[in-house]
N, C-alpha and C positions, 0 to 999 in steps of 0.2 A: 345820600347826603346832598343837600343843596346849600349854597352860600350866596347871599345877596345883600343888598343895602340894609335890610332889616335885621339880619342875623344868620344863624345856622339852623337848618331844619334836618332832622333825621327821620326817615321813614323805614320801618322794618315790617315784615309780614303781619305782626300782631300789635303794632303800636306806632306812635308818632310823637316826636318831641320837637319843640321849637324853643330856641334860645335867642334872646335879644343880645345885641352887642354889649350892652351894659353888664351882662353876666360874665364877661371875659376881661382879663386884666392885661394880657400881653400875648405875643406869638413869637415863635422862633422858626426860622427856615434853616433846614439842613440840606445837605447834598441830595438826600433822597425823600425828604418829607417836610411838611409843615406841622408844627406843634402849636396848639392853641390852649392857653392856660386860663383857669378860673382863679388862681392865686399864683404867687411867685414860685410855689413848690408843687403845684398840682396841674398836671397835663390833663386837659379835658377831652381833647380830640387830637388824634394823630392822623394826618391826611397824607397818604403816600403819593408821591409824584408819579409813580409808575402807572396809576390808574387814570391819569389826566393827559390831555394833549398839551403841546407847548403853549397854545393859545389859552387854555384853561389855567395853566400854571401862572402865566402872566396876569390873567384876570384876577385870580385868587391873590396873588402877590400885591396887586394894586389895591384890592379891597382891604386886605389886612393892614397895609401901610396907612390907609386912611383911617381905619376904625380902631386899631390897637397899637400899642407901643411895642417895638421890637425888643425881645429879651436879649440880655448881654451876658456872655460867659457862663461858666459853671455847668454846662450841659454836655 
């Protein structure tokens, strides 16, 4: 998985998917992960913090804050 200014890209052994930021509606940060939503009730990506360095977590947090609205409550 890679996240940049254009969106989120997923590469697996037998495929590749690319999502522009406009595909997503919001995100939520928890103690252990980032959740990225395509609608208010549909989590599209769950990104665990344990697979990232502290610098990567800060970078992702910054990108998400710029590109998406933070989800509030109910999770």
